[in-house]
N, C-alpha and C positions, 0 to 999 in steps of 0.2 A: 759427640762428647767434647768439651773443651780440653785444652792442653793441659790446662791445672787440674782437670778430674784425672787425666792418664797420668798424669806425673804422680798424684796422690796413690793411685792404685798401683803404681810401680814401686812404692815405699815397702819395703820387707817387712817382715813381721818385726824382725828385730828394731825396726826404726818406728814402730807403731808409736813408741812415747812422743815422738815428735809431732802428732796430730794436734795435740792442745795447744802447742806453739803456734802451728797454723790458723787454729781456729781464733787464737788471741790476736794474731795479726789481723786476719779478717775483721774482728771487731774494732780494730783501731780505723779501718777503712770507714766505718760508719759511724765514729766518733765525731762530736761537733767540736772539733779544734782545728788551729792553723795547720797549714803543711808543715811546716818546721816542726811544730810539736809532735805530730804524729810520727814523722820521720824519726826522731829523736826517741821516740818510745820504742819505734820498730827495731831500731839499731839495738837498744838496751835488750831487748827481748830476743833477739838474734844472739847476741854475743853470748847468752847465758843459756841457750838451748843447748840440750845434752845430745848433739849429734858429732861433735868433734873435740879436740882438744885445744880450743880456740885461747888464744891470748885474750885479755880483757878489752881489745883495744880496737878501733875501727873508725869508719867515716862513711859517710854518704854524700856523693857529689852529684849535682844536677847539671844536665847537658845546656848548653846555649847553643839554639839553631843558627843564630846569626854569625857567630864567632868562632862555631865549631872548637869550643873549649870546655872543660868540666870545672864547674865552680864548688868549692867546698861548702857545704850548708850545715851539717851536723857531724859530731865527732864525739868519741869515748874514749879519753885517757891517751889522745894523740900527743906526741913529743910537741913541746912548744914551738921548735924552730919550723915545725911543719904547718901551724898554723898560717906562717906567712908563706913558706915555699910552695905550700900546695894550695893556696888560695884560689890559684886558676891554673889548670893544667891543660894543654892542648891537645887535641885527639892525636893518637900516635906517640905521645911523650910519657915516658915511665910507664910501669905496669898498667896504672889505671887508664891512662890514655890511650894503651894499646889495645886494652879490652874495649873501649868505646868505639875505636876505628875497625877493630876486627868482629865487634858484635859478638863475642864469644869467652867464655870464663877464661881468664889467665891465672895460672898457679905459678908460685915460686916457692921452693922449699928454703931457699935462703936469698940473703941481698946480693944478687948476681948482677951481671952487666947489665941487664934491662931495667935494673933499678936506679935511673938515671937523678933522681933528686936524693940528694946525699947531706949531710951534715955533721961536723964533728961531734964524735961521743955516740954515734947511732949504733943502737944495740943488734946484735944477729937476731934475725926472725923471717919468717915465710909469709907468705901472701894468698889469699883467694880475692881476685879482683873480677868482680859479678857484673856484669853488663845488664842495666834495668831496661828493657826493650818495649816498645809498643810497634807490633810489627816491623816495618823496615826502619823506625826512628828509633835512636837512643834518646831515653829521660834520662838517664843518668848511668853512675857506677857506685857499687858498694864494695868497699875495701875492707877485709877482714883479716888479722894478724893472725899468724900462726907460729907455734914454737919452731926454731931453728930445726931443719931437718925434716919437718912434717911431711909426708909423701901426699900425692894426689889419691883421692878415694872416690870412687864413681858414685858410692852411696852419698858421700856428703856434696858431691856434684848435683845430683838429683834433688836433694833439698834444697839446696842454694838456687836451684833453677825454679823450684817452686815458690821459695819466699821471695824472690826478684818478681815473678808474676803479680804476688800479692802487694809488692809494692808499686808495681806499675798501675794497678788498681786505684792504689791510697794518692799516688801523684796525679793521676788522671782526673781522680772525683775531685779531689781538694782544689785543683787549677781551675776545672770547671766551676766550682762553687766560688772562688775568688772572682772568677771573669764575670759571673753571673751578679755578684755582689758590686762589682764596679760598674756594670751597666746600669744596675738599679741606684745606685748612687748618683751616677752622672745624671740620670732621668730626672730623680729627685731635686737634684741642684739645680737643674736648668729650668724647675717649673716656676712660675710667677708667683706660687702661693706659699704660705707661711705653712710647713709640715712639721709634725711631732709625733712620736711613737712612746707609749708609757708600757709598763709592765703591770701584771695583774696586782702589784701593790700599789699602783698608781704613782711609781718613780719614772721619771723620764729615762729613757732607754738613749734616744738620738733626738736629733733636729736637723732641719737644714740651716742654711746661713742666715736666711730671710728671719727665720723665727729667733734664732740666736741673736741676730742683729737688734731685733726687738726688744730683747731682753737685756741687751749690752752685755753678753758674754759670748765666748766662742763656742761653736758647736761642739767641741771636745768637752767642753766643762759642764754640760748639762747631764750628763750621767750620773743615775742616783738621786738627783735633786727631786723637789716635790713643788707644787703650785703654790705652798706658804713659803717658799723662798723668795718668790716673784711677786705674789699678790697680795691682795689683802685678805683677812680670813674669811670675809663673805664670799669675795670671788672664789677663794679656793675651795671653800665648802661647797658653792655652786657645782664647780668645776668638776669635782669628786662625786658629787651626786650624777650628774650627767656619765661621768665614765663608769660608775657603777652599773647604772642603769642600761648601758652600753653592752658590757660585758655580760649582764645577767640575760638580759632580753635576747641578745645577739642581734639586735636591729640597728639600724643607722638613725642618727640625729641630723638633720638639715635645718637651717634656720639663719635668720638675720639676728643678730645680738648687739647690743651697746655694752661696750667695754671701756673701763676706767683704769688707765694704768700711768702711774706717776703723774696723778692729776690731770691727764688728759682724756678726755671722752672721745670715744671713736666709734663709728658703725662698721659690722663686720658681717660676713658671711661665713657660717661656721658649719663644718662637716665633721662629725664623728662617727667612725665605724669600727666593728669589733675586728680585731687581728687575730685571723685563726692559724693554727699551726698545720702541719701536714696531715694529721688525723681528724682535723676539724674542730679540736679544741681552742676555745678562745686564750688566746696567749697575751692579750693585752688589748690596747685602743690606739687606733690610728686618726690622727686628728688632722685636718686642713683648714684653714680659713683666710680671708682676703680682706682688705679695707676697702667700702666703699662708702665711707662717710662724708664725700663730697657731694653735696645736694644736687648739683647741676647736672653732676654725673652718675647719679645713684642707678637710675632705670638702665643707661646704657650700659654702667659698669656690670650690674646684675645680669643683663641680657648676654653681654660678652663672655661674663664667667659659665653662666650655663650652657652657652655655645661650645666654650672651651671644655666644661666638664662632660657635655654630651659628645663632642668630638671625640673625648678621649674613651669615652665608652663604647662608642660606635667603630673605634679604630680596630677593634676585633674583624670587623667586616674585611679588613685590608691586610694582605700579608705586611708585616715587619720586618724587615731582615738587617742586619748588618753583616758586612765582611770587611777584611781586612785589605792591606794594600796588596796581597796577594791573591784577592778574590776568594778567599777562604772563608766559609760562614763562621761566623763566631756568636750570632743569636738568631734566633727562628721561634717566631709565635705561634700561637695555635693557628691563626687564620692561614698563615704559611703552611702548616700542616694539612690543613683541609683543602687549600688550593692546590698544593703541589702533589700531596700524598705522602710526604716524607715524615716520619717522626723525627724530634730535633735529636734524638741519640745518632739517628741515621746520616743526617746532615752536617752536623756541625764538624767542621775541619774539612768538607769537600769545597770543592769550588763551584760557586754559584751559577759561573756561566757554563758549567755543564749542562744547566737546565734552561740556558737562553739558547733558540734556535740558530745553529749555524749559519754563517753568512752575515748578511748586513745587520741583524739584530746584535749577534754576538760581537760585532766588530764595533758597534755603537756602544754596547755595554763595556767593554775594555777600554775604550777609549775616554768614557765619562770616570771610570775607577781611576786610571792613570792619571787624568787632569786633576781629580780630586785629593789625589795622594802623594801627587809630585812634588817635593821641595820647593819651596820660593813661588810657587804657582798660586794665581788667584782662584779661589775657591769658590764655586757655584753654589748658591744656597736655593733649594726648592726648584731645580731644574726638573723639568717634566718631558718625558718622550715618551712615544709608544713603541714597543716591541712586540716580539713574538716568543712565548716561554714554552717550556714542554712540561707536561704533567709526567708522573714516576713512570706512567706505561707508555711514554713517547707522545701523548698526544699534544698537539700543537693548539695554542689560544693565545689570542692578542691581550695585553695587558698593558696598562699606564704606570710608567716608572716615574715618581718622584724621587730624586736622589740629591744627596748632600753630605757634607761630611764633618766630623768632629776630631778633636785630639784626644786621647787616651794614654797616659803614661809616655807620653812623648812621640805616639805613633799615631798617624791619620786613620781614622775609621771610616767606612761610608756606610750611610743609613738609606736603605731602601724602603720605600713605601710603595707595594704593589697592590695594584687594584685589576681583578679581571672584568675586562671590558667587552666579552662575549656578547652579552646582551645588547649593550650599547652600540656594537658594530651592528647586531642584528636591527636594531631599531633606526640606526643611520642609513642602513640599505634600505629599510622599507618606507622610511621618508625621502630617499632618493628616486624609489619608484613612483611614490606618489607625486613628487614633484615633476618626475617626466609625465605623468599622466595629467596632471594640472598643466604643464605647458602645452601639451599637445591639446587639451581640450580648448585652451585659450586660442590656439593656432586655427583649431578648426571654427572657433565662433569668429574669428578674423575674417577667415577665409569666406564664412557665411555672410558675414557683414557686407565684403567687398563683392561678392558674386553678384549681386544685380548691378553695382556700378560697372563692374568688368564686361558683364552681359551688355551693358548700354555701351559702353566704349567699343565694344566689338559689332554689336548691332549696327551702330551709325554709319561707318565704312561699309558694312556690308550690303546696307540697303541702298547705298547710291553706287557701289558696284555692279549690284543687281539691276540697278535702274538703268546704269549707262550701257550695260550689257544688252538689255532688252532694245535699247535705242540703236546701238550697233548693230544688232540681227537685223531691225526693221530699215535700218539704212542700207546695209549691204543688200537686202532684197531688193531696193530700188535702184540702188548701184547696178545690180546684175541685170534687172530689165533695160536699162540705159545702155549697158555693155553689150547687150545682144542687138540693139538696134544699130551702135556702132558698127558690129560685124556684117549686119546687113548692108550697110553703106558701103563699108570696105568691099565687098562681094559687086555691088553695083557699080563701083567705080571701075573695078578689075573687068567686068564684062562689058562695059562700054555703055550700059544702060542709062536711062534717064533717072536721075536720084535727086531731082527738086523737090519732088515730094516727100521722099525719105528724110532728106533733111530738115524740111518743116516738121515733121514727125518727132525728128530728134528735138528741135528746138522746143517743142510742145512738152515733150518729156521731161528735158530738164527744168522747165518752168514748174511742171508738174511735182517733182520731187524736192525742188528747192535745192538745186545744186551747189549754189554759191553757199547756203546755209550749212549742207552736210561737209564742205570742203573746209568749213570753218569750226563746225562743232565737233565731226569725228575725231580729230587730234586731242581736243580738249578732253573728250570723252574717256579717251583711252588713257591719256595723262591722269585724269581723275581715278580711274579704276586702278592704275598701277598705283597711285598714292594711296588708294584704300587698302590694297592688298599688302603694302609695306607698314601701314599703319596697324593692319591685324596682326601682320609677324612680329613688329614690335612689341605688342601687347602680349602674346604669346611669349616671346623670348623673354621679356620681363617676368612673366610669372612663373617661367621655368628658373630663371636666375634665382628669384625671390623664394621659392620653395626648396632647392637645391636638393631634389630627391636622391637618397641614396647616400648623402655626406653625414656623416654621424660623429666625426671628429675635428679636430681643429685642422684648418688648411690656411693658405698665405691669402689673405683676402684684400682687395681694393675698397677703402671704406668709401670713397666717392661714387664708384661704380654702384656699391650696394645702396646709396642714397638714391641715386638716379633711379634705380630698378625699383626702390620702395616707392618713389613717387610717381612712378608709371603705373603701378599697380593699385594705387589708392586715388588716383587722379579724381575720380567720379567724387571721392569723399570731399575733396576740397576745391576743385575748380570752380563750383558755383559760388564761393564765398571767399576765397583768398587769392592772391597773387602769390607766386613762390619766388623769392629772390635766393639765388644761391652764390655763394661765396666759398667756393673749394678750392684749398692749396693745392697749386701745381706740385708735381714732384713728391707726393706724399708718400711715405713709405708705406709698405703692406704691412698688416698685422696678423699674428697667429689666433685664429678665432674659429667656433663654429658659425658658418654664415647663416643658417638658418636661424640661429638665435639671435644675432646681431640683427638681421632684416627684422625680425618681430619686435625689437626694441625700437628701431625707426620707424615701423609701422604704428605701434603704440603711441609713440611722442606725435608724429604726425597727425593721425585721425585726433586725438587729443587736441591739438592745437586747432584743427578744422572746426571740431565741435564747440571749443569756447569761442571762436569767431563766429560760428553761427548761432550762439546763445545771445551773442550783442546783437547780431542782425535782427533777431526775433523780438529782442526789446525794442526795436524802431531805427537803429541806425542802418539806414539802406546801402551804405559805402562797402564794398568788398573788403575784408582784411588783407593783412600780410603775413605771410609765414617766411621768416629770414633762417635759412639753414648754412651754417658754416664750417670749415673744418680748418685746422692748424696744427701743427706739430709744437708741441711744449716739451723741450727734453726727450726723455725716453716714452712721451705719452702721446697719443693723438686725441685732440679736444674737438668735440662734436656740440655745436650749440644750435639748439632748435628754439626759435622765437616766435611769439604770437603776439597780437594785437587784440587778443580777446579780454575778458574781464580779469585774468590775474588769478593767483591763488590767495587767499585770505591768510592771514598771520598766524590765526588761531587753528588752522587746520596743516600748515606745512610741515609740521612732525609727523603728520598721518599720513600725507598722500600716499607713501610708500607701503602702508600696512594692508596686509591682505585683506580682502572684502569691504573696505573702505571706498566710497563712492560718493560724489556731488551729484550723479547725473540721476535723472528721472528714474523711476522703476520701469525696468524692462529693456533700458537704454546702456547700461553698466552693470557688470559685476563685482567690480572692485579689485580684480586680477591683473589688470594690463601694465599699472607702473609698479605692481608689486613683483611681478615675473620679471618686467623690465631692470627694476633693482636687483634683484636676484640674481639674474643673468649676469648684469654687469661687475656687481660687486663680488658675488661669491664663486661663479664660474669663469670670470674673465679676469679677475684680482683688479678691476677698474674702479671708478666712482661716478655716482649719478647724484645730482644736487638740483634744487630749484632755485632760481633768482627771480626779482622783480623785474620785468622790462622796465629800463627809464621812458618810453614812451608808451607806456600801458601794455599790460598783457603780461606773460610769464616767460621765463628763459629756462629751459631744459639743459643742463651741462651735462656731457656724457664723457668721461676719461678712460681712454683704453690703452694698455701699454703695448709699446711697439713690437712687434713678434718676428719682424723679418727686415732685411736689408733692401729688397727689392725695390726700385723706385716706379713710381705709376705718372706716366706723362700724359700730354693732351688734354690736360684739365682746364677748362675756361669757365667763367660766370656767364649764367643766363637768366632770364626770367620765363616764368611759367604761366 
């Protein structure tokens, strides 16, 4: 049960006559009048209520939160000197200021020492000074004059507390209505369309400045006037027919029209709609139009207007929130209610940052509000950031916040357009997963293409290692038989036997096994075998470095080494069609990257270069081509250039070669994913650049730019030819 209901129940039977007074006060709260008029009427009713022997004098002050002072708003029979002396009263000063500071009813039976505002000729009197409270906030103070010596009465106190609660409702409701009207008027004045409003009698109620400018009047001068005051009788009658049809049918008119005004004929796009009141009854006509008379811009202007109108209609999909410089919500649309779960009456006056996730999101929101509302600061219009918000139950969800500011009544307000991007984030995650799968598929494709070449590269040294090993096995057997005869010779010499026949046999054996040949070829076979083992080891090591098993994140990477490794594993793709010329910069800084992805980029570019040269050879050019690879440091980026002597990239497809599934290769020889993945890897994942240029000597040049991610230097880099 509310405090107002409790207080009403406490009023005794002898005070029941005050109920009609309270009912009358409550009716004022619902009236369609300005705040000042409502409070003036409420003061008059309270002063004439049969609850006390009041003097017919009193006043109502409203409190200023910024200056903590009371400002005189309305009064009845107040002595003229007090009109000036009491225009502004600080909290804690005089009786009304004390009531505001202490938030309780102050009673004075006479003009005592607490009555600090005095003037010559002041009449003896008493006071009830009643604070008007909304929770802990002081909205104002009501001052009622009493006869001199009138004592405090608890029954009167209860009635005054009840009356103060009614005044609280009046003030809060009227302030909210004025605030909403201000926001609505600000929106109307900032729209690029001409806007007007007519009552049921087809008389103008209001218009915006653009419409008034067309009529060569001030917006405030249009009230009560008709179309016949501005247009020809024929035009005015046409407008009246349209307006009556809109109000009677409840339908909207939207069309292009030709209007003649002051002898000038122009084309306009017109919209008229019924204006409905709270009960759904038609209260008049709302009209809007905009000039589309310029023939060359007619279609573009129409399309732009439709897009603007559509954007306005669809804005309900996004939350639109306005906050003051204290981050308190002062406007909250229907989409915001759906998105956050708060009704407008629950959220207005609260801090919006309470519903932004604590931490980085809340800090960033506070920073933006402070930046946009701080005096003399540059104001960002349309700045968009991604934050995490909280629903009513505490559920976190991602939002996209577009934030800007405008000035109302001398104070900066912040406008927030908030979009729930939960589904978009889900889609982005799915896209990233698909991208990972595509990258993996392309990597497997590359490995499949390289498998035969790598197998050949390993098989060749393996074959001559095997042949040399077989040769060494046979040579060792021959040498062992010769060694056996040498031992027999040594034993014969030791025993003093005749060894001439044994020596003859040894010479024959040496000739039989061709000892001089073995002495010459065995070392060569051993060296060749060792070289074959080193070659196999180099290929295996290159494959290991190329694939980087287990490395998923960014690491400091030597770009020159990555290029050499990629050349090694792709040797079989280029060695029959091209020579490799390297010009790798010495002491190149390492970069922070995903090695596996960067190696794949280099592989795609090198294999494409080899295939381009192979295509030229297939057309009759028997000379081997060249692939030139260079690296250099350009500011805070490393530039890698891969040039080939192939047929080049035709101008009409340069803009498409990085598109997914685009390929110029024959069916079965290309999927169109290599350059797309290379571009995506360099640009999207490593914030670099990838472009194609024409090679002055014929062919194409692919230029890769990668940002430097570390300061460690790489030494021992020399040029070589492959």
